[in-house]
Backbone bond lengths (Angstrom), bond angles and torsions (degrees), N, CA, C in turn:
res aa  C-N    CA-C-N  psi(-1)  N-CA   C-N-CA  omega(-1)  CA-C   N-CA-C  phi
1 X - - - 1.522 - - 1.596 106.90 -
2 X 1.155 114.14 132.58 1.562 115.47 169.71 1.491 118.67 -92.67
3 X 1.256 116.98 177.34 1.562 118.73 -169.87 1.506 108.10 -58.38
4 X 1.248 122.31 -47.41 1.461 123.92 -177.42 1.572 110.37 -60.60
5 X 1.347 115.97 -36.70 1.488 113.58 177.41 1.483 112.78 -69.61
6 X 1.261 118.21 -30.37 1.549 125.57 178.74 1.547 105.41 -67.60
7 X 1.306 114.97 -41.98 1.473 116.88 179.28 1.527 112.74 -66.90
8 X 1.331 115.95 -38.24 1.568 116.56 172.31 1.393 109.76 -58.73
9 X 1.401 118.59 -44.71 1.417 121.47 -177.09 1.563 115.83 -63.00
10 X 1.418 107.47 -38.26 1.548 116.37 -178.53 1.491 106.22 -71.64
11 X 1.344 122.91 -37.45 1.459 127.10 171.89 1.504 111.68 -52.42
12 X 1.332 118.13 -53.66 1.453 121.94 -179.32 1.489 109.09 -64.18
13 X 1.225 123.44 -36.85 1.550 126.25 -179.84 1.469 104.56 -67.14
14 X 1.211 122.41 -46.32 1.533 122.49 -178.86 1.473 111.06 -65.70
15 X 1.261 119.10 -40.32 1.456 119.91 179.76 1.631 107.72 -69.38
16 X 1.337 119.14 -38.85 1.356 120.43 172.70 1.520 115.86 -57.34
17 X 1.347 114.26 -40.57 1.397 120.34 175.46 1.544 116.81 -62.50
18 X 1.263 115.62 -26.18 1.463 121.93 -176.73 1.512 105.67 -79.50
19 X 1.253 123.98 -36.16 1.512 128.79 178.34 1.415 121.41 -99.66
20 X 1.429 113.07 6.05 1.491 116.82 -178.61 1.403 108.76 -67.99
21 X 1.368 114.97 136.84 1.466 115.19 -179.84 1.555 117.25 -61.54
22 X 1.334 111.43 148.87 1.513 118.75 177.65 1.412 110.77 174.73
23 X 1.291 119.63 164.89 1.532 126.71 -171.80 1.547 108.50 -86.79
24 X 1.249 117.70 138.30 1.377 122.23 178.76 1.633 111.71 -65.00
25 X 1.245 120.60 145.65 1.530 125.73 -172.88 1.482 112.18 -101.61
26 X 1.419 111.75 -28.12 1.548 111.90 -170.25 1.502 103.75 -147.00
27 X 1.388 115.47 167.29 1.387 121.91 173.35 1.562 109.86 -89.58
28 X 1.363 113.23 161.20 1.432 116.15 171.89 1.444 112.16 -120.23
29 X 1.322 118.60 139.17 1.400 118.93 174.46 1.603 112.41 -62.92
30 X 1.271 115.19 150.88 1.532 117.19 -176.85 1.618 112.91 -51.40
31 X 1.404 118.38 -41.62 1.392 121.91 176.09 1.581 116.31 -59.06
32 X 1.331 110.19 -36.23 1.491 114.32 178.91 1.496 109.17 -70.46
33 X 1.419 115.44 -43.48 1.495 121.24 -178.71 1.567 106.58 -58.80
34 X 1.373 116.75 -44.95 1.496 120.94 -176.14 1.580 106.40 -65.41
35 X 1.265 115.82 -45.73 1.517 115.49 -175.45 1.533 111.50 -69.35
36 X 1.258 119.02 -33.61 1.500 123.23 177.52 1.550 107.84 -68.72
37 X 1.390 114.37 -39.40 1.455 119.58 179.63 1.560 111.14 -65.36
38 X 1.343 114.67 -37.21 1.490 116.11 176.19 1.565 111.81 -73.66
39 X 1.243 117.65 -31.20 1.459 119.82 168.29 1.532 116.61 -53.85
40 X 1.375 110.08 -48.96 1.366 116.32 -178.47 1.563 109.44 -66.83
41 X 1.243 119.37 -48.88 1.548 123.31 -179.65 1.530 108.17 -60.57
42 X 1.331 115.30 -54.78 1.514 118.59 -174.52 1.478 108.14 -59.87
43 X 1.407 119.01 -42.43 1.387 121.86 -171.00 1.609 107.69 -69.08
44 X 1.273 116.79 -38.74 1.461 122.51 178.00 1.477 109.32 -61.36
45 X 1.413 116.12 -45.34 1.393 116.44 -169.88 1.590 105.76 -74.62
46 X 1.386 121.69 -35.45 1.532 118.36 172.73 1.476 112.80 -61.54
47 X 1.376 119.54 -37.74 1.433 120.85 -173.74 1.535 109.28 -72.47
48 X 1.310 118.01 -34.97 1.449 124.17 173.35 1.545 110.11 -61.53
49 X 1.342 113.04 -46.59 1.458 118.31 -176.13 1.565 106.90 -64.90
50 X 1.282 114.34 -27.13 1.509 114.18 -178.11 1.601 111.95 -83.65
51 X 1.272 111.93 -30.64 1.573 115.66 176.49 1.439 111.39 -74.07
52 X 1.312 123.60 -37.08 1.537 121.58 -170.53 1.470 113.88 -60.56
53 X 1.334 121.53 -41.70 1.515 116.98 -176.29 1.496 108.08 -72.72
54 X 1.311 123.01 -20.50 1.449 122.97 -175.26 1.518 110.66 -76.63
55 X 1.302 116.89 -22.47 1.410 126.14 177.78 1.635 106.83 50.58
56 X 1.315 115.65 -132.27 1.513 122.69 -176.29 1.605 107.25 -67.74
57 X 1.240 119.57 1.26 1.582 115.80 -177.01 1.486 109.31 -100.41
58 X 1.385 123.75 1.05 1.447 125.62 179.75 1.433 104.81 -69.61
59 X 1.402 117.49 136.65 1.374 127.49 -178.58 1.436 108.01 -144.57
60 X 1.419 121.99 158.90 1.439 128.30 172.41 1.583 107.07 -85.47
61 X 1.329 114.24 -14.41 1.527 117.90 -169.64 1.521 104.81 -80.32
62 X 1.358 113.07 170.82 1.421 118.20 179.66 1.552 117.10 -89.15
63 X 1.273 112.96 -25.87 1.542 119.17 176.01 1.533 115.48 -85.09
64 X 1.330 115.59 124.48 1.423 116.80 -178.24 1.682 108.90 -60.46
65 X 1.365 113.53 136.65 1.453 112.29 -178.48 1.419 115.82 -69.00
66 X 1.339 124.53 166.58 1.464 125.89 177.56 1.558 108.34 -57.83
67 X 1.326 116.83 133.46 1.450 119.50 173.42 1.521 109.44 97.84
68 X 1.326 117.78 -17.51 1.518 119.00 179.91 1.499 112.83 -63.89
69 X 1.315 112.89 139.73 1.547 120.97 -178.91 1.551 105.79 -102.55
70 X 1.353 115.34 152.91 1.450 119.83 171.00 1.537 112.04 -72.51
71 X 1.351 121.03 111.68 1.346 123.71 -179.02 1.523 107.67 -94.31
72 X 1.453 119.49 126.43 1.393 124.91 177.21 1.456 116.38 -125.69
73 X 1.332 118.27 5.32 1.420 120.32 -173.50 1.519 106.18 -111.30
74 X 1.399 115.93 175.46 1.485 115.98 178.17 1.479 112.30 71.13
75 X 1.331 114.80 -134.85 1.420 121.61 -179.48 1.565 108.57 -65.84
76 X 1.299 115.88 -26.15 1.409 117.79 -172.76 1.556 107.59 -85.51
77 X 1.219 123.97 1.01 1.406 125.87 169.66 1.509 110.02 -87.27
78 X 1.369 118.94 -15.55 1.428 126.83 -178.60 1.496 110.50 -96.33
79 X 1.219 118.05 -37.12 1.552 126.46 -176.10 1.562 107.57 -151.54
80 X 1.306 119.01 140.88 1.429 121.27 176.45 1.582 111.45 -71.33
81 X 1.185 116.70 -13.37 1.473 123.43 -173.75 1.507 112.39 -135.81
82 X 1.313 120.02 61.35 1.521 119.73 -175.08 1.640 106.41 -69.52
83 X 1.272 121.40 -32.29 1.410 115.06 175.90 1.429 115.53 -62.34
84 X 1.321 120.86 -48.16 1.382 123.60 177.19 1.493 114.98 -63.22
85 X 1.393 115.90 -40.93 1.384 121.39 -179.11 1.588 109.25 -63.04
86 X 1.339 112.21 -44.68 1.472 119.24 179.28 1.504 109.48 -60.58
87 X 1.284 115.77 -45.48 1.430 124.25 -170.79 1.567 107.84 -65.97
88 X 1.357 113.26 -42.26 1.458 114.97 177.88 1.489 117.94 -68.80
89 X 1.323 114.64 -44.40 1.469 122.24 175.37 1.519 111.84 -61.82
90 X 1.288 121.04 -41.28 1.449 126.29 177.61 1.656 106.70 -65.73
91 X 1.267 114.94 -42.59 1.497 116.97 -173.61 1.503 107.96 -73.25
92 X 1.387 120.74 -37.17 1.427 118.94 173.87 1.516 113.10 -62.83
93 X 1.277 114.30 -43.10 1.483 117.55 171.43 1.455 117.08 -55.31
94 X 1.326 120.04 -41.61 1.387 127.21 -178.94 1.449 108.83 -72.68
95 X 1.294 119.65 -41.19 1.416 121.93 177.41 1.560 116.12 -59.75
96 X 1.325 114.27 -40.42 1.526 123.68 174.60 1.479 107.00 -63.06
97 X 1.297 120.07 -44.86 1.450 123.35 -179.89 1.642 111.38 -63.72
98 X 1.285 115.72 -29.43 1.433 114.74 -174.60 1.477 107.37 -73.60
99 X 1.430 123.35 -19.19 1.447 126.89 175.15 1.511 116.62 57.44
100 X 1.364 116.59 44.32 1.395 120.12 167.95 1.580 106.67 -157.63
101 X 1.329 111.39 170.38 1.469 117.87 -169.94 1.630 121.48 -65.99
102 X 1.420 106.77 -41.01 1.388 110.39 -172.57 1.637 116.87 -61.96
103 X 1.460 114.99 -42.39 1.437 115.19 173.62 1.666 115.02 -55.92
104 X 1.329 110.92 -38.24 1.471 119.57 179.64 1.532 110.71 -60.01
105 X 1.372 113.64 -45.55 1.480 119.81 177.23 1.421 107.71 -65.99
106 X 1.366 127.20 -44.58 1.392 127.09 178.00 1.479 113.73 -61.21
107 X 1.430 117.25 -34.46 1.457 114.34 177.04 1.439 111.04 -69.58
108 X 1.336 119.67 -32.12 1.471 123.88 -178.70 1.567 111.15 -66.45
109 X 1.410 110.91 -39.54 1.501 117.44 177.02 1.470 108.41 -67.78
110 X 1.372 119.15 -42.57 1.520 118.54 175.21 1.544 105.98 -58.93
111 X 1.233 129.45 -44.84 1.362 121.47 172.59 1.543 117.52 -48.35
112 X 1.194 112.50 -53.71 1.547 117.58 177.19 1.559 110.66 -53.74
113 X 1.386 116.76 -49.78 1.491 115.62 -178.96 1.511 114.63 -63.62
114 X 1.320 114.54 -36.64 1.448 116.51 -179.34 1.508 114.80 -73.75
115 X 1.313 110.64 -31.19 1.469 115.92 167.12 1.463 117.08 -56.92
116 X 1.238 116.20 -48.42 1.488 128.53 168.73 1.501 114.89 -50.44
117 X 1.338 111.26 -53.07 1.495 121.05 -177.27 1.533 109.74 -59.49
118 X 1.438 111.47 -41.83 1.467 114.00 -172.34 1.525 109.13 -64.58
119 X 1.422 114.87 -43.95 1.516 116.20 178.45 1.492 113.07 -59.52
120 X 1.301 122.39 -43.03 1.514 128.41 175.26 1.600 104.39 -59.51
121 X 1.262 114.82 -59.20 1.492 115.88 -176.78 1.494 114.12 -50.25
122 X 1.308 111.76 -44.89 1.544 115.82 -175.77 1.502 109.59 -67.26
123 X 1.291 120.96 -33.37 1.460 121.79 171.08 1.556 113.39 -59.07
124 X 1.336 112.53 -50.79 1.380 120.78 176.46 1.500 115.50 -56.59
125 X 1.384 117.75 -42.71 1.509 123.53 175.89 1.478 111.06 -63.11
126 X 1.391 114.14 -44.95 1.507 118.37 176.13 1.466 113.34 -56.87
127 X 1.323 115.97 -42.41 1.450 123.00 177.87 1.455 115.82 -65.34
128 X 1.318 115.88 -31.99 1.527 121.55 178.87 1.498 112.13 -86.29
129 X 1.381 118.37 -37.12 1.412 121.80 -171.87 1.539 118.77 -112.46
130 X 1.292 110.83 -5.86 1.456 121.09 176.00 1.559 120.50 49.83
131 X 1.212 122.48 -122.46 1.494 126.99 177.43 1.401 114.84 -59.51
132 X 1.398 121.02 -38.03 1.427 120.78 172.80 1.433 114.99 -57.00
133 X 1.379 118.61 -42.60 1.415 120.67 175.87 1.548 111.69 -67.98
134 X 1.194 116.76 -45.36 1.507 117.48 179.65 1.501 111.18 -58.78
135 X 1.385 122.50 -39.38 1.457 120.62 -179.19 1.593 106.25 -73.24
136 X 1.328 121.11 -35.73 1.479 121.98 177.99 1.487 105.82 -56.83
137 X 1.458 117.57 -58.79 1.376 127.09 -179.60 1.520 116.22 -48.00
138 X 1.346 114.19 -36.54 1.519 118.27 -177.12 1.613 107.99 -75.00
139 X 1.266 119.70 -25.19 1.435 118.83 177.72 1.567 116.60 -100.26
140 X 1.223 120.00 -10.77 1.493 123.32 -173.74 1.513 108.07 -122.78
141 X 1.238 114.90 132.12 1.521 122.40 -179.24 1.506 110.18 -66.00
142 X 1.326 115.14 154.05 1.444 117.53 -171.81 1.514 106.83 -75.85
143 X 1.303 126.58 -58.73 1.417 123.57 -176.57 1.630 111.79 -124.75
144 X 1.267 121.77 -39.81 1.460 123.41 -175.84 1.537 110.44 -92.86
145 X 1.384 115.98 111.15 1.441 113.87 175.55 1.463 111.38 -56.80
146 X 1.340 115.26 150.90 1.487 119.23 171.87 1.523 108.23 -132.17
147 X 1.236 109.32 161.38 1.439 121.94 -177.69 1.582 107.24 -76.78
148 X 1.343 109.63 123.03 1.528 115.50 178.34 1.491 114.26 -76.39
149 X 1.276 119.40 142.91 1.521 119.92 177.55 1.612 107.32 -70.87
150 X 1.318 111.34 145.38 1.506 117.77 -176.12 1.540 105.86 -60.36
151 X 1.319 110.04 150.61 1.521 118.24 175.08 1.470 110.23 89.89
């Protein structure tokens, strides 16, 4: 197994840790519950918006599959990694809703794994798409969408 395969396995393990059964250890105030619920819903929506334009070329691996095109519109105009951003936001929300330590640790580990995957994936995209990818990366944030200045 190469490094990218280990990252895919680590991602799966972290996601499993977030949803692994267990009893809640603390109560959540209503505002925390609502915020976590919004993270789950918003993260899911962003991830789906990132998956749809990729169609059959979506992959958990870091290298774009043969025939994949550089997508820079829709969710990809807001963040270069809408799937990872959505997955992480939704996972953090879910971990909070689980109300125990293990899912929170797993969400933190998922953040580390996705951060590593992003860097490897971006190198692969730059290798495949060259200056087109570099121009796209210069104008589009890596993970966290930001407000664009008017004009």
